[in-house]
matplotlib code that plots the C-alpha trace (Angstrom):
import matplotlib.pyplot as plt

x = [32.0, 33.6, 31.7, 30.6, 30.0, 26.9, 27.2, 26.1, 25.2, 25.2, 23.3, 20.3, 20.4, 21.2, 17.6, 17.0, 20.2, 19.5, 16.0, 16.9, 20.3, 18.7, 16.5, 19.6, 21.3, 18.3, 18.4, 22.1, 21.9, 19.2, 21.8, 24.3, 22.4, 20.2, 16.5, 15.6, 18.0, 17.2, 13.5, 14.4, 16.7, 14.8, 12.1, 14.7, 17.0, 14.0, 13.0, 16.6, 17.0, 13.7, 14.4, 17.8, 16.3, 13.8, 16.4, 18.6, 15.6, 14.7, 18.3, 17.8, 14.8, 15.2, 18.4, 17.1, 19.8, 19.6, 21.5, 22.4, 22.8, 24.7, 26.6, 24.6, 21.3, 18.3, 18.8, 17.2, 16.6, 15.6, 15.4, 13.1, 10.8, 8.0, 10.1, 11.3, 7.7, 6.7, 9.9, 8.9, 5.4, 6.8, 9.3, 6.5, 4.3, 7.1, 7.9, 4.3, 3.7, 6.7, 5.5, 2.0, 3.3, 5.4, 2.2, 0.4, 3.3, 4.1, 0.5, -0.1, 3.2, 4.5, 7.3, 9.9, 12.6, 11.6, 8.4, 10.4, 12.8, 10.0, 8.4, 11.7, 12.1, 8.6, 9.3, 12.4, 10.2, 7.8, 10.5, 11.9, 8.4, 8.4, 12.0, 12.1, 12.4, 12.2, 9.3, 11.4, 12.7, 9.1, 8.2, 11.1, 10.0, 6.5, 7.6, 9.9, 6.9, 4.5, 6.3, 7.1, 3.4, 2.3, 4.3, 3.3, -0.4, 0.1, 2.2, -0.5, -0.2, -1.6, -4.8, -6.9, -8.0, -4.4, -3.4, -6.4, -5.5, -1.9, -3.0, -5.6, -3.2, -0.5, -2.8, -4.3, -0.9, 0.7, -2.2, -2.0, 1.8, 1.5, -1.0, 1.3, 4.3, 2.2, 1.5, 5.2, 5.8, 3.2, 4.6, 8.1, 6.8, 5.3, 8.2, 11.3, 12.3, 11.3, 12.8, 10.1, 11.8, 12.2, 8.5, 7.6, 9.7, 8.2, 4.7, 5.1, 5.6, 2.1, -0.1, -0.6, -3.1, -0.2, 0.8, -2.8, -3.2, 0.0, -1.1, -4.5, -2.8, -0.5, -3.5, -5.4, -2.4, -2.0, -5.8, -5.5, -2.7, -4.5, -7.8, -9.8, -13.1, -13.8, -10.4, -11.0, -12.6, -9.5, -9.2, -11.9, -10.9, -7.2, -7.7, -9.9, -7.6, -4.2, -2.7, -4.1, -0.6, 0.0, -3.4, -2.6, 0.7, -0.6, -3.7, -1.4, 2.0, 0.8, -1.8, 0.5, 3.2, 0.8, -0.3, 3.4, 4.0, 0.7, 1.4, 4.9, 4.0, 0.8, 1.7, 5.4, 5.8, 2.6, 1.4, 0.3, -2.4, -4.0, -7.4, -7.7, -6.3, -8.6, -11.8, -10.9, -9.7, -12.7, -15.1, -12.8, -12.9, -16.7, -17.2, -14.6, -16.3, -19.8, -18.6, -16.4, -18.8, -22.0, -20.6, -19.0, -22.5, -23.4, -20.1, -20.1, -16.3, -14.3, -11.4, -13.7, -15.3, -12.0, -11.1, -14.1, -13.2, -9.7, -11.4, -13.4, -10.4, -8.6, -11.5, -11.0, -7.3, -8.3, -10.4, -7.2, -5.4, -8.2, -8.1, -4.3, -4.4, -6.0, -5.0, -1.5, -3.1, -4.8, -1.5, -0.6, -4.1, -3.5, -0.2, -1.7, -4.6, -2.2, -0.2, -3.4, -4.8, -1.6, -1.9, -5.7, -5.8, -2.8, -4.2, -7.6, -5.8, -3.7, -7.0, -8.2, -5.0, -5.6, -9.3, -8.5, -7.9, -7.1, -6.0, -9.1, -11.4, -12.5, -12.8, -16.6, -18.3, -20.1, -16.7, -16.6, -19.6, -18.9, -15.3, -15.8, -16.6, -13.8, -11.1, -12.2, -9.0, -8.8, -12.5, -12.0, -9.0, -11.0, -13.9, -11.6, -10.1, -13.6, -14.6, -11.4, -12.2, -15.7, -14.3, -15.5, -13.9, -10.8, -9.5, -6.9, -9.5, -11.6, -8.6, -7.7, -11.1, -11.4, -8.2, -9.2, -12.7, -11.4, -8.8, -11.6, -13.9, -11.1, -10.4, -12.7, -15.7, -15.3, -18.0, -20.1, -17.3, -17.2, -20.9, -20.4, -17.6, -19.7, -22.6, -20.5, -18.9, -22.3, -22.9, -19.6, -20.8, -23.2, -20.7, -17.9, -20.2, -21.7, -18.4, -18.7, -22.3, -21.3, -18.5, -20.6, -24.2, -23.9, -22.6, -19.9, -17.3, -13.7, -10.2, -7.6, -3.9, -1.8, 2.0, 3.6, 4.6, 1.0, -0.2, 2.4, 1.0, -2.5, -1.3, 1.0, -1.6, -4.3, -2.0, -0.9, -4.5, -5.5, -2.6, -3.3, -6.9, -6.0, -2.9, -3.3, -1.8, 1.8, 1.6, -0.2, 2.4, 5.1, 3.0, 2.9, 6.7, 7.0, 4.9, 6.5, 10.0, 9.3, 7.7, 10.7, 13.1, 11.2, 11.3, 15.1, 15.5, 14.6]
y = [5.4, 3.8, 4.2, 0.9, 1.3, -0.4, -3.6, -2.9, -5.7, -3.8, -6.7, -5.7, -2.0, -2.4, -2.6, 0.8, 2.3, 1.4, 3.0, 6.2, 6.4, 6.3, 9.2, 11.1, 10.2, 11.5, 14.8, 15.3, 14.4, 17.0, 19.6, 18.5, 16.8, 18.4, 18.6, 16.4, 13.7, 13.6, 13.2, 10.1, 8.7, 9.4, 6.7, 4.2, 4.8, 4.5, 1.1, -0.2, 0.8, -0.8, -4.0, -4.3, -3.7, -6.4, -8.9, -8.2, -8.5, -11.9, -13.1, -12.4, -14.8, -17.1, -15.4, -13.7, -11.0, -7.7, -4.5, -1.7, -3.7, -2.0, -3.9, -7.1, -5.2, -5.7, -4.6, -1.5, -3.1, -6.7, -8.5, -11.4, -12.8, -10.5, -7.4, -9.0, -9.8, -6.2, -5.0, -7.0, -5.6, -2.1, -2.7, -4.0, -1.1, 1.3, -0.3, -0.4, 3.2, 4.5, 2.8, 4.2, 7.7, 8.0, 8.2, 10.5, 13.0, 13.3, 13.9, 16.6, 18.4, 17.6, 15.3, 16.4, 14.3, 15.4, 13.3, 10.1, 11.3, 12.0, 8.6, 6.8, 8.6, 7.7, 4.0, 4.1, 5.1, 2.3, -0.3, 1.1, 0.8, -3.0, -3.5, -1.2, -2.9, 0.2, 2.7, 5.8, 4.3, 3.5, 7.1, 8.3, 5.9, 7.2, 10.7, 9.7, 7.9, 10.8, 14.0, 13.2, 12.2, 15.5, 17.2, 14.7, 15.3, 18.9, 18.1, 19.4, 22.9, 25.5, 23.4, 24.3, 20.6, 19.4, 22.2, 21.4, 17.7, 18.4, 20.7, 18.3, 15.4, 17.4, 18.6, 15.2, 13.5, 15.9, 15.4, 11.6, 11.6, 13.7, 11.2, 8.3, 10.1, 10.6, 6.9, 6.1, 8.4, 6.6, 3.2, 4.4, 5.6, 2.2, 0.0, 2.3, 1.3, 1.9, -1.3, -3.7, -6.8, -4.7, -3.7, -7.4, -8.3, -5.4, -6.2, -9.8, -8.6, -7.1, -4.7, -1.2, 1.5, 3.6, 0.8, 0.3, 4.1, 4.2, 1.2, 2.9, 6.1, 4.3, 2.5, 5.7, 7.3, 4.5, 4.3, 7.7, 6.4, 3.3, 5.2, 3.2, 4.6, 6.9, 8.3, 8.1, 11.4, 12.8, 9.9, 10.7, 14.4, 13.6, 10.8, 13.0, 16.1, 14.5, 13.7, 10.3, 8.7, 9.9, 8.6, 5.2, 5.1, 6.3, 4.0, 1.0, 2.2, 4.3, 1.8, -1.2, 0.7, 1.6, -2.0, -3.2, -1.1, -2.0, -5.7, -5.3, -3.3, -5.1, -8.7, -8.6, -5.8, -6.1, -9.7, -9.9, -7.3, -9.6, -9.8, -6.0, -5.5, -8.1, -6.6, -3.1, -4.0, -6.2, -3.3, -0.9, -3.4, -3.6, 0.2, 0.6, -2.0, -0.4, 3.2, 2.5, 0.3, 2.3, 5.7, 4.4, 3.7, 7.3, 8.4, 9.4, 10.2, 7.0, 8.4, 9.2, 5.8, 4.0, 6.3, 4.9, 1.5, 1.9, 2.5, -0.7, -2.8, -1.5, -3.1, -6.5, -6.4, -5.5, -8.7, -10.6, -8.5, -9.1, -12.9, -13.0, -12.8, -16.3, -17.7, -17.2, -17.6, -14.3, -12.4, -14.5, -13.8, -10.0, -10.1, -12.1, -9.6, -6.6, -8.4, -9.1, -5.6, -4.0, -5.6, -5.1, -1.5, -0.4, -2.1, -0.2, 3.1, 2.4, 2.2, 5.4, 7.2, 6.0, 7.2, 10.5, 12.4, 15.7, 16.3, 16.4, 15.4, 12.0, 10.6, 10.4, 7.1, 8.4, 8.7, 4.8, 4.5, 2.4, 1.6, -2.0, -1.3, 1.2, -0.5, -4.1, -5.3, -2.3, -2.7, -6.5, -5.8, -3.1, -5.4, -8.1, -5.6, -4.6, -8.2, -8.8, -5.9, -7.3, -10.8, -12.9, -16.4, -16.9, -13.5, -12.6, -10.5, -13.7, -15.7, -12.8, -12.5, -16.3, -16.5, -13.5, -14.9, -18.4, -17.1, -15.1, -18.2, -20.3, -17.6, -17.4, -15.1, -13.4, -15.1, -12.0, -10.0, -12.4, -11.9, -8.2, -8.7, -10.9, -8.5, -5.5, -7.5, -8.0, -4.2, -3.5, -5.4, -2.6, 0.2, -2.0, -3.7, -0.3, 0.5, -2.7, -1.9, 1.5, 0.0, -2.8, -1.5, 2.0, 3.8, 6.3, 8.4, 9.5, 8.2, 7.1, 7.8, 4.9, 4.4, 0.9, 1.6, 2.1, -0.8, -3.0, -2.1, -3.1, -6.4, -7.2, -6.4, -8.4, -11.5, -11.3, -10.9, -14.0, -16.1, -15.1, -16.3, -19.5, -20.5, -18.9, -21.7, -21.1, -17.4, -18.0, -20.5, -17.8, -15.4, -18.2, -18.5, -14.8, -15.0, -18.1, -16.8, -13.5, -15.3, -17.7, -14.7, -13.0, -16.2, -16.3, -12.8, -10.5]
z = [28.3, 25.2, 22.0, 20.4, 16.7, 15.3, 13.4, 9.8, 7.4, 4.0, 2.3, 4.4, 3.6, -0.1, -1.2, 0.5, -0.7, -4.3, -4.3, -2.4, -4.1, -7.5, -6.5, -5.4, -8.7, -10.8, -8.7, -9.4, -13.1, -13.4, -12.6, -15.3, -18.0, -20.7, -20.0, -22.9, -22.0, -18.2, -19.2, -21.1, -18.6, -15.3, -15.7, -16.9, -14.0, -11.6, -13.0, -12.9, -9.3, -8.3, -10.2, -8.6, -5.2, -5.8, -6.9, -3.9, -1.6, -3.1, -2.6, 1.2, 1.5, 4.5, 5.5, 8.7, 8.5, 10.4, 10.6, 13.0, 16.2, 19.0, 21.8, 21.3, 21.4, 19.1, 15.5, 14.1, 10.7, 9.9, 6.6, 7.6, 5.1, 6.3, 5.3, 2.1, 1.0, 1.4, -0.3, -3.4, -3.3, -3.1, -5.9, -8.2, -7.3, -8.1, -11.5, -12.6, -11.3, -13.3, -16.5, -15.9, -15.3, -18.5, -20.7, -18.2, -17.7, -21.4, -22.3, -19.6, -20.2, -16.6, -17.6, -15.1, -13.4, -9.9, -10.2, -10.3, -7.7, -5.2, -6.1, -5.3, -2.0, -1.0, -2.0, 0.2, 3.1, 2.4, 2.4, 5.6, 7.2, 6.6, 7.8, 10.8, 14.2, 16.3, 16.8, 16.2, 12.9, 11.9, 12.5, 10.4, 7.7, 7.9, 7.3, 4.4, 2.8, 3.4, 2.6, -1.1, -1.5, -0.2, -2.9, -5.6, -4.8, -5.8, -8.9, -11.2, -9.7, -10.5, -10.9, -7.8, -7.3, -7.2, -4.7, -2.6, -2.6, -1.5, 1.3, 2.6, 2.5, 4.3, 7.1, 7.7, 7.4, 9.9, 12.3, 12.1, 12.5, 15.7, 17.1, 16.2, 17.9, 21.0, 21.0, 20.8, 23.7, 25.8, 24.8, 25.8, 29.1, 29.8, 28.5, 28.7, 25.2, 21.6, 20.3, 19.3, 20.9, 24.0, 23.9, 23.6, 26.7, 28.7, 27.7, 28.8, 32.4, 32.5, 30.5, 31.9, 31.0, 29.7, 27.3, 26.1, 25.6, 23.5, 21.4, 20.8, 19.7, 17.3, 15.8, 15.3, 13.6, 11.2, 10.6, 9.0, 6.7, 5.5, 5.2, 7.7, 8.8, 10.7, 9.7, 6.0, 5.0, 3.3, 0.9, -1.9, -2.1, -2.3, -4.9, -7.1, -7.0, -7.2, -10.7, -11.7, -11.9, -8.3, -7.2, -8.6, -6.8, -3.4, -3.6, -3.3, -1.9, 1.0, 2.0, 1.9, 3.7, 6.5, 6.9, 6.9, 10.0, 11.6, 11.3, 12.5, 15.6, 16.6, 15.8, 16.5, 19.0, 21.0, 20.7, 24.4, 23.7, 21.2, 22.9, 23.0, 19.5, 17.9, 19.2, 18.3, 14.8, 14.1, 14.8, 12.8, 9.9, 10.0, 10.0, 7.2, 5.0, 5.5, 5.0, 2.0, 0.0, 0.8, 0.0, -3.3, -4.7, -5.4, -7.0, -10.7, -10.8, -11.2, -9.2, -6.2, -6.6, -6.4, -3.4, -1.5, -2.9, -1.4, 2.0, 1.6, 0.7, 3.9, 5.7, 4.0, 4.9, 8.5, 8.6, 8.1, 10.8, 13.3, 12.6, 12.9, 16.7, 16.9, 13.6, 12.0, 8.6, 9.1, 8.6, 5.6, 4.1, 4.7, 2.9, 0.0, -0.2, -0.5, -3.3, -5.3, -4.6, -5.9, -9.4, -9.7, -8.6, -10.6, -13.7, -13.2, -12.8, -15.9, -17.9, -16.2, -17.3, -20.9, -20.9, -19.3, -22.5, -20.8, -17.2, -15.0, -17.9, -18.9, -15.4, -15.2, -15.6, -18.7, -20.4, -20.4, -22.6, -25.6, -24.7, -25.5, -29.2, -29.6, -27.7, -26.9, -25.2, -22.9, -21.9, -21.4, -19.0, -17.2, -16.8, -15.4, -12.9, -11.8, -11.3, -9.3, -7.0, -6.6, -5.7, -8.6, -9.0, -11.2, -10.2, -7.7, -5.8, -5.2, -3.9, -1.6, -0.1, 0.2, 2.2, 4.4, 5.1, 5.8, 8.3, 10.1, 10.2, 11.6, 14.3, 17.3, 17.3, 13.9, 11.9, 12.2, 10.6, 7.7, 7.2, 7.0, 4.5, 2.3, 2.5, 1.5, -1.3, -2.8, -2.4, -4.1, -7.1, -8.0, -8.4, -9.9, -12.4, -13.3, -15.0, -17.0, -17.9, -19.3, -21.4, -23.0, -23.0, -24.3, -27.4, -27.0, -28.7, -28.0, -28.4, -26.0, -26.2, -25.1, -25.3, -25.0, -21.4, -20.4, -22.4, -20.7, -17.2, -18.2, -19.7, -16.8, -14.2, -16.0, -16.4, -12.7, -11.5, -13.5, -12.3, -8.7, -9.2, -10.9, -8.9, -5.5, -3.5, -4.5, -3.6, -0.4, 0.7, 0.2, 2.3, 5.0, 4.9, 5.4, 8.5, 9.9, 9.4, 11.1, 14.1, 14.3, 14.2, 17.0, 19.1, 18.6, 20.0, 17.1]

ax = plt.figure().add_subplot(projection="3d")
ax.plot(x, y, z, "-o")
ax.set_aspect("equal")
plt.show()
């Protein structure tokens, strides 16, 4: 049998190559360049690689290009607008996380180039998650995303909390990956293919119990990754024990990466199972909202509080996913929500990094007493981030929840889920506004150490959160184009 080489469109893979390649370059330079110089250059190289990746991704908008097609078969990688939108979110997340980390690493004495190298490799996995058009490739992307995060969670070793965080994340991650792989095996047994377009074609011929079982196992596997209840229990412990800069990065990157794959598999690969998916995800969203918001109330450690907050926001995104089966705007709303969440959450964690005067110290709510009098602009930005996470008007968080709730109302039979979402949003106001209360209503002491890189993250995140709240229509329209383009590409044969 004659070997047919795959068709490779390098424009499609360049965003991935730049991110992963820059990680490799930092690793090689560490062998030949002095320690002081590589510490200075590593974050710069990381930002340059991510910025270049974002620019190339934007240039592919509406191109519908793909890569790694064999003998006229479906491509392994696609660069539809869906994938490009997620690539942009990942690049922004990476750039802000690098800027946030500079201050933290230098202050804690952990300024080592391998930190940025691991972050870039994880970002490469995230990008691959959104672009993958094959279940096997999605699994490889999942591992490329996860393994660097396991190491980064323990980057503060020998701190026991950091080592515990790394071990818990690794064990839960390995468990969830095995469940996901088992789901792939069942799906392959039912459809005789791992290609998403092939799975679509096979599913249209009839749904079998084997296919439903495979879909359920894949959903469970990804529920661990996005911290959806009842698969959430690792999240607060990992968020609390990991270095704060790593917690900020994983709170956005890992969650958005997981949802990129969920949306690709469920809405592109298994649209014929919409009725079954929608019901299961709606109940999963309701449980996630209740668990995340209620358990966050009793937290006194702000990192643990935002850990439970992260669980709750997975529930809000799941509302959009559940609505997407009957309303295409549900998928657009979910994408918009993740974009707004990225800026808001990274901005909040940037303030946490500034207040955390010593590693593992300064992360209690009491440490925010009197912040408004000592550092008024920092407190103002933190208050704005807390209001955005609550969903107060003129913030990106409000616009995101509005679009998600509207999509669910327009879909059939999900008004009850919207009521749960509104109720839990009211509950969330207690623990978010408690931070604001501490900052403005108490006296306090202490100083924060903030370099320009960290200050720039706070300012950029605050401005972006404000713009997304004041002018949400433009950004939501781009999210709609991402969804429309991916659906059109699928209809044309993947």
